[in-house]
Structures are given as C-alpha cells and as structure tokens.
Biopython code that builds the backbone (N, CA, C, O; Angstrom):
import numpy as np
from Bio.PDB.StructureBuilder import StructureBuilder

atoms = [
    (1, "MET", "N", (56.528, -47.737, -39.994)),
    (1, "MET", "CA", (55.564, -48.671, -40.039)),
    (1, "MET", "C", (54.700, -48.524, -41.252)),
    (1, "MET", "O", (54.339, -47.394, -41.583)),
    (2, "ASN", "N", (54.363, -49.512, -41.900)),
    (2, "ASN", "CA", (53.497, -49.388, -43.088)),
    (2, "ASN", "C", (52.086, -49.975, -42.886)),
    (2, "ASN", "O", (51.962, -51.107, -42.418)),
    (3, "ILE", "N", (51.028, -49.230, -43.227)),
    (3, "ILE", "CA", (49.718, -49.629, -43.234)),
    (3, "ILE", "C", (49.024, -49.461, -44.542)),
    (3, "ILE", "O", (49.629, -48.886, -45.447)),
    (4, "THR", "N", (47.772, -49.920, -44.739)),
    (4, "THR", "CA", (47.014, -49.561, -45.774)),
    (4, "THR", "C", (45.791, -48.677, -45.428)),
    (4, "THR", "O", (44.880, -49.131, -44.737)),
    (5, "LEU", "N", (45.776, -47.473, -45.887)),
    (5, "LEU", "CA", (44.785, -46.488, -45.448)),
    (5, "LEU", "C", (43.826, -46.229, -46.699)),
    (5, "LEU", "O", (44.273, -45.725, -47.730)),
    (6, "ASN", "N", (42.510, -46.589, -46.562)),
    (6, "ASN", "CA", (41.586, -46.429, -47.644)),
    (6, "ASN", "C", (42.216, -47.047, -48.894)),
    (6, "ASN", "O", (42.110, -46.383, -49.925)),
    (7, "GLY", "N", (42.812, -48.140, -48.952)),
    (7, "GLY", "CA", (43.330, -48.775, -50.003)),
    (7, "GLY", "C", (44.609, -48.345, -50.599)),
    (7, "GLY", "O", (45.036, -48.826, -51.649)),
    (8, "ASN", "N", (45.214, -47.431, -49.916)),
    (8, "ASN", "CA", (46.564, -46.773, -50.272)),
    (8, "ASN", "C", (47.636, -47.175, -49.289)),
    (8, "ASN", "O", (47.320, -47.337, -48.111)),
    (9, "ASN", "N", (48.911, -47.351, -49.696)),
    (9, "ASN", "CA", (50.004, -47.498, -48.678)),
    (9, "ASN", "C", (50.214, -46.129, -48.040)),
    (9, "ASN", "O", (50.169, -45.061, -48.650)),
    (10, "LYS", "N", (50.461, -46.299, -46.659)),
    (10, "LYS", "CA", (50.782, -45.187, -45.985)),
    (10, "LYS", "C", (51.913, -45.564, -44.871)),
    (10, "LYS", "O", (51.808, -46.549, -44.140)),
    (11, "SER", "N", (52.885, -44.754, -44.841)),
    (11, "SER", "CA", (53.899, -44.907, -43.759)),
    (11, "SER", "C", (53.747, -44.029, -42.592)),
    (11, "SER", "O", (53.627, -42.807, -42.667)),
    (12, "LEU", "N", (53.759, -44.769, -41.428)),
    (12, "LEU", "CA", (53.608, -43.923, -40.129)),
    (12, "LEU", "C", (54.984, -43.865, -39.453)),
    (12, "LEU", "O", (55.720, -44.852, -39.478)),
    (13, "GLN", "N", (55.318, -42.806, -38.891)),
    (13, "GLN", "CA", (56.646, -42.538, -38.324)),
    (13, "GLN", "C", (56.895, -43.347, -36.931)),
    (13, "GLN", "O", (58.015, -43.724, -36.585)),
    (14, "LYS", "N", (55.792, -43.549, -36.232)),
    (14, "LYS", "CA", (55.770, -44.089, -35.015)),
    (14, "LYS", "C", (54.523, -44.957, -34.750)),
    (14, "LYS", "O", (53.528, -44.859, -35.467)),
    (15, "LYS", "N", (54.591, -45.789, -33.732)),
    (15, "LYS", "CA", (53.319, -46.520, -33.329)),
    (15, "LYS", "C", (52.277, -45.489, -33.055)),
    (15, "LYS", "O", (52.543, -44.459, -32.437)),
    (16, "SER", "N", (51.025, -45.783, -33.542)),
    (16, "SER", "CA", (50.031, -44.803, -33.340)),
    (16, "SER", "C", (48.684, -45.460, -32.989)),
    (16, "SER", "O", (48.361, -46.577, -33.392)),
    (17, "SER", "N", (47.988, -44.740, -32.269)),
    (17, "SER", "CA", (46.569, -45.213, -31.991)),
    (17, "SER", "C", (45.613, -44.675, -33.112)),
    (17, "SER", "O", (46.012, -43.801, -33.881)),
    (18, "VAL", "N", (44.377, -45.189, -33.202)),
    (18, "VAL", "CA", (43.433, -44.693, -34.147)),
    (18, "VAL", "C", (43.381, -43.093, -34.008)),
    (18, "VAL", "O", (43.449, -42.346, -34.984)),
    (19, "LEU", "N", (43.258, -42.675, -32.741)),
    (19, "LEU", "CA", (43.092, -41.188, -32.448)),
    (19, "LEU", "C", (44.298, -40.485, -33.015)),
    (19, "LEU", "O", (44.123, -39.485, -33.711)),
    (20, "ASP", "N", (45.544, -40.950, -32.757)),
    (20, "ASP", "CA", (46.765, -40.400, -33.299)),
    (20, "ASP", "C", (46.664, -40.195, -34.795)),
    (20, "ASP", "O", (46.952, -39.112, -35.304)),
    (21, "LEU", "N", (46.251, -41.251, -35.506)),
    (21, "LEU", "CA", (46.121, -41.192, -36.944)),
    (21, "LEU", "C", (45.128, -40.168, -37.393)),
    (21, "LEU", "O", (45.400, -39.416, -38.328)),
    (22, "LEU", "N", (44.001, -40.114, -36.768)),
    (22, "LEU", "CA", (42.967, -39.091, -37.139)),
    (22, "LEU", "C", (43.563, -37.718, -36.913)),
    (22, "LEU", "O", (43.430, -36.867, -37.793)),
    (23, "LYS", "N", (44.216, -37.442, -35.785)),
    (23, "LYS", "CA", (44.800, -36.167, -35.579)),
    (23, "LYS", "C", (45.878, -35.856, -36.642)),
    (23, "LYS", "O", (45.959, -34.702, -37.062)),
    (24, "ASP", "N", (46.622, -36.713, -37.054)),
    (24, "ASP", "CA", (47.601, -36.635, -38.024)),
    (24, "ASP", "C", (47.055, -36.273, -39.452)),
    (24, "ASP", "O", (47.675, -35.584, -40.261)),
    (25, "LEU", "N", (45.897, -36.789, -39.643)),
    (25, "LEU", "CA", (45.231, -36.469, -40.928)),
    (25, "LEU", "C", (44.194, -35.277, -40.793)),
    (25, "LEU", "O", (43.410, -34.948, -41.684)),
    (26, "GLN", "N", (44.299, -34.711, -39.618)),
    (26, "GLN", "CA", (43.476, -33.471, -39.296)),
    (26, "GLN", "C", (42.019, -33.816, -39.468)),
    (26, "GLN", "O", (41.300, -33.019, -40.071)),
    (27, "LEU", "N", (41.509, -34.971, -38.974)),
    (27, "LEU", "CA", (40.097, -35.298, -39.003)),
    (27, "LEU", "C", (39.608, -35.298, -37.568)),
    (27, "LEU", "O", (40.290, -35.645, -36.604)),
    (28, "THR", "N", (38.212, -34.824, -37.524)),
    (28, "THR", "CA", (37.537, -34.664, -36.223)),
    (28, "THR", "C", (37.074, -36.085, -36.043)),
    (28, "THR", "O", (36.445, -36.654, -36.935)),
    (29, "PRO", "N", (37.377, -36.670, -34.898)),
    (29, "PRO", "CA", (36.831, -38.051, -34.604)),
    (29, "PRO", "C", (35.319, -38.242, -34.587)),
    (29, "PRO", "O", (34.867, -39.357, -34.850)),
    (30, "GLU", "N", (34.435, -37.132, -34.267)),
    (30, "GLU", "CA", (33.154, -37.302, -34.287)),
    (30, "GLU", "C", (32.492, -37.241, -35.683)),
    (30, "GLU", "O", (31.275, -37.357, -35.827)),
    (31, "THR", "N", (33.361, -37.051, -36.706)),
    (31, "THR", "CA", (32.815, -36.910, -38.009)),
    (31, "THR", "C", (33.312, -38.075, -38.931)),
    (31, "THR", "O", (33.319, -37.944, -40.155)),
    (32, "VAL", "N", (33.714, -39.180, -38.323)),
    (32, "VAL", "CA", (34.258, -40.299, -39.111)),
    (32, "VAL", "C", (33.762, -41.687, -38.426)),
    (32, "VAL", "O", (33.349, -41.750, -37.268)),
    (33, "VAL", "N", (33.852, -42.657, -39.209)),
    (33, "VAL", "CA", (33.746, -44.033, -38.821)),
    (33, "VAL", "C", (35.095, -44.712, -39.107)),
    (33, "VAL", "O", (35.574, -44.561, -40.231)),
    (34, "VAL", "N", (35.671, -45.356, -38.304)),
    (34, "VAL", "CA", (36.939, -46.058, -38.658)),
    (34, "VAL", "C", (36.874, -47.577, -38.495)),
    (34, "VAL", "O", (36.469, -48.088, -37.451)),
    (35, "GLU", "N", (37.279, -48.280, -39.544)),
    (35, "GLU", "CA", (37.372, -49.743, -39.519)),
    (35, "GLU", "C", (38.771, -50.105, -39.465)),
    (35, "GLU", "O", (39.614, -49.490, -40.119)),
    (36, "LEU", "N", (39.061, -51.126, -38.674)),
    (36, "LEU", "CA", (40.442, -51.605, -38.564)),
    (36, "LEU", "C", (40.454, -53.051, -38.747)),
    (36, "LEU", "O", (39.992, -53.783, -37.872)),
    (37, "ASN", "N", (41.009, -53.565, -39.953)),
    (37, "ASN", "CA", (41.006, -54.957, -40.227)),
    (37, "ASN", "C", (39.633, -55.436, -40.230)),
    (37, "ASN", "O", (39.349, -56.429, -39.560)),
    (38, "THR", "N", (38.702, -54.792, -40.958)),
    (38, "THR", "CA", (37.289, -55.264, -41.135)),
    (38, "THR", "C", (36.525, -54.992, -39.807)),
    (38, "THR", "O", (35.329, -55.283, -39.807)),
    (39, "THR", "N", (36.975, -54.558, -38.868)),
    (39, "THR", "CA", (36.155, -54.334, -37.583)),
    (39, "THR", "C", (35.958, -52.845, -37.315)),
    (39, "THR", "O", (36.919, -52.081, -37.226)),
    (40, "ILE", "N", (34.755, -52.472, -37.193)),
    (40, "ILE", "CA", (34.452, -50.980, -36.851)),
    (40, "ILE", "C", (34.821, -50.703, -35.385)),
    (40, "ILE", "O", (34.458, -51.405, -34.441)),
    (41, "ILE", "N", (35.586, -49.595, -35.299)),
    (41, "ILE", "CA", (35.997, -49.251, -33.923)),
    (41, "ILE", "C", (35.155, -48.214, -33.391)),
    (41, "ILE", "O", (34.791, -47.250, -34.064)),
    (42, "GLN", "N", (34.834, -48.411, -32.154)),
    (42, "GLN", "CA", (33.939, -47.527, -31.411)),
    (42, "GLN", "C", (34.609, -46.239, -31.124)),
    (42, "GLN", "O", (35.748, -46.278, -30.658)),
    (43, "PRO", "N", (34.006, -45.046, -31.360)),
    (43, "PRO", "CA", (34.732, -43.825, -31.051)),
    (43, "PRO", "C", (35.419, -43.743, -29.629)),
    (43, "PRO", "O", (36.526, -43.215, -29.529)),
    (44, "ASP", "N", (34.781, -44.252, -28.557)),
    (44, "ASP", "CA", (35.228, -44.206, -27.280)),
    (44, "ASP", "C", (36.517, -45.044, -27.176)),
    (44, "ASP", "O", (37.164, -44.952, -26.133)),
    (45, "SER", "N", (36.954, -45.861, -28.171)),
    (45, "SER", "CA", (38.043, -46.734, -28.148)),
    (45, "SER", "C", (39.103, -46.187, -29.205)),
    (45, "SER", "O", (40.073, -46.903, -29.454)),
    (46, "TYR", "N", (38.991, -45.168, -29.728)),
    (46, "TYR", "CA", (40.025, -44.671, -30.731)),
    (46, "TYR", "C", (41.446, -44.377, -30.116)),
    (46, "TYR", "O", (42.501, -44.538, -30.730)),
    (47, "ASP", "N", (41.330, -43.922, -28.813)),
    (47, "ASP", "CA", (42.630, -43.514, -28.131)),
    (47, "ASP", "C", (43.329, -44.889, -27.565)),
    (47, "ASP", "O", (44.538, -44.858, -27.335)),
    (48, "SER", "N", (42.695, -45.916, -27.373)),
    (48, "SER", "CA", (43.235, -47.113, -26.868)),
    (48, "SER", "C", (43.399, -48.225, -27.898)),
    (48, "SER", "O", (43.917, -49.299, -27.591)),
    (49, "THR", "N", (42.957, -47.957, -29.108)),
    (49, "THR", "CA", (43.149, -48.936, -30.196)),
    (49, "THR", "C", (44.364, -48.688, -31.018)),
    (49, "THR", "O", (44.366, -47.764, -31.832)),
    (50, "ASP", "N", (45.403, -49.463, -30.852)),
    (50, "ASP", "CA", (46.729, -49.246, -31.636)),
    (50, "ASP", "C", (46.573, -49.788, -33.029)),
    (50, "ASP", "O", (45.841, -50.740, -33.297)),
    (51, "ILE", "N", (47.336, -49.096, -33.944)),
    (51, "ILE", "CA", (47.465, -49.593, -35.261)),
    (51, "ILE", "C", (48.881, -50.249, -35.426)),
    (51, "ILE", "O", (49.926, -49.713, -35.058)),
    (52, "GLY", "N", (48.777, -51.509, -36.043)),
    (52, "GLY", "CA", (50.129, -52.245, -36.182)),
    (52, "GLY", "C", (50.509, -52.362, -37.538)),
    (52, "GLY", "O", (49.736, -52.054, -38.445)),
    (53, "GLU", "N", (51.806, -52.846, -37.757)),
    (53, "GLU", "CA", (52.351, -53.018, -39.083)),
    (53, "GLU", "C", (51.448, -53.810, -39.928)),
    (53, "GLU", "O", (50.965, -54.855, -39.492)),
    (54, "GLY", "N", (51.181, -53.366, -41.144)),
    (54, "GLY", "CA", (50.409, -54.169, -42.056)),
    (54, "GLY", "C", (48.936, -54.052, -41.824)),
    (54, "GLY", "O", (48.187, -54.646, -42.600)),
    (55, "ASP", "N", (48.410, -53.305, -40.776)),
    (55, "ASP", "CA", (46.951, -53.164, -40.629)),
    (55, "ASP", "C", (46.280, -52.454, -41.841)),
    (55, "ASP", "O", (46.905, -51.672, -42.558)),
    (56, "GLN", "N", (45.015, -52.760, -42.022)),
    (56, "GLN", "CA", (44.158, -52.109, -43.117)),
    (56, "GLN", "C", (43.292, -51.234, -42.289)),
    (56, "GLN", "O", (42.615, -51.721, -41.383)),
    (57, "VAL", "N", (43.279, -49.893, -42.572)),
    (57, "VAL", "CA", (42.340, -48.970, -41.972)),
    (57, "VAL", "C", (41.595, -48.239, -43.003)),
    (57, "VAL", "O", (42.135, -47.660, -43.945)),
    (58, "GLU", "N", (40.283, -48.292, -42.778)),
    (58, "GLU", "CA", (39.381, -47.551, -43.659)),
    (58, "GLU", "C", (38.727, -46.368, -42.815)),
    (58, "GLU", "O", (38.189, -46.601, -41.732)),
    (59, "ILE", "N", (38.789, -45.217, -43.304)),
    (59, "ILE", "CA", (38.077, -44.064, -42.643)),
    (59, "ILE", "C", (36.966, -43.494, -43.535)),
    (59, "ILE", "O", (37.231, -43.101, -44.671)),
    (60, "ILE", "N", (35.782, -43.449, -43.052)),
    (60, "ILE", "CA", (34.623, -42.896, -43.745)),
    (60, "ILE", "C", (34.228, -41.649, -43.114)),
    (60, "ILE", "O", (34.019, -41.618, -41.901)),
    (61, "ARG", "N", (34.104, -40.582, -43.872)),
    (61, "ARG", "CA", (33.650, -39.239, -43.315)),
    (61, "ARG", "C", (32.245, -39.003, -43.608)),
    (61, "ARG", "O", (31.724, -39.342, -44.670)),
    (62, "PHE", "N", (31.599, -38.380, -42.595)),
    (62, "PHE", "CA", (30.235, -38.015, -42.793)),
    (62, "PHE", "C", (30.115, -36.701, -43.529)),
    (62, "PHE", "O", (30.854, -35.761, -43.235)),
    (63, "VAL", "N", (29.234, -36.614, -44.446)),
    (63, "VAL", "CA", (29.150, -35.423, -45.270)),
    (63, "VAL", "C", (27.615, -34.992, -45.174)),
    (63, "VAL", "O", (26.673, -35.725, -45.473)),
    (64, "GLY", "N", (27.529, -33.794, -44.747)),
    (64, "GLY", "CA", (26.096, -33.349, -44.699)),
    (64, "GLY", "C", (25.780, -32.646, -46.007)),
    (64, "GLY", "O", (26.647, -32.242, -46.781)),
    (65, "GLY", "N", (24.429, -32.528, -46.201)),
    (65, "GLY", "CA", (23.992, -31.820, -47.448)),
    (65, "GLY", "C", (22.526, -31.393, -47.284)),
    (65, "GLY", "O", (21.902, -31.688, -46.265)),
    (66, "GLY", "N", (21.995, -30.717, -48.263)),
    (66, "GLY", "CA", (20.642, -30.389, -48.176)),
    (66, "GLY", "C", (19.880, -30.609, -49.346)),
    (66, "GLY", "O", (18.677, -30.347, -49.357)),
]
sb = StructureBuilder()
sb.init_structure("model")
sb.init_model(0)
sb.init_chain("A")
sb.init_seg("    ")
for serial, (resi, resn, name, xyz) in enumerate(atoms, 1):
    if name == "N":
        sb.init_residue(resn, " ", resi, " ")
    sb.init_atom(name, np.array(xyz, "f"), 0.0, 1.0, " ", f" {name:<3s}", serial, name[0])
structure = sb.get_structure()
C-alpha cells in the first residue's frame, strides 16, 4: 500500500492504523500530532484510525527547548 508521508511517498507492507505507523517509525504517540487527509486525528483514536491506499499523512513532532 502506498501513502504520502510528510510529502514523500512511503510504502506500507500491510494495512496499518495511525498507531501502527507511529510504532513503525519509532515515534512516541504523546509527542506528535497526526493529520490524515487534512484532518487532525485525536490521540485516543490513533489505534482505531486506519490508513488507506493513497492517504496523505502529516506527522508533526513536538520539540522542547530552552
């Protein structure tokens, strides 16, 4: 399955949820905001939100500083 991730093409081996994708990318769900096809996904829905063929996913990471 092919998706667009942060503007780049990405191939997924199997149907995935948002949470599956975050785990695959080794990202902590609490430190990101995920937008799927221009809709922000609530963190409590990451596990139940499936990513489909051709979907556009944007992941924004929080970065702390001083």
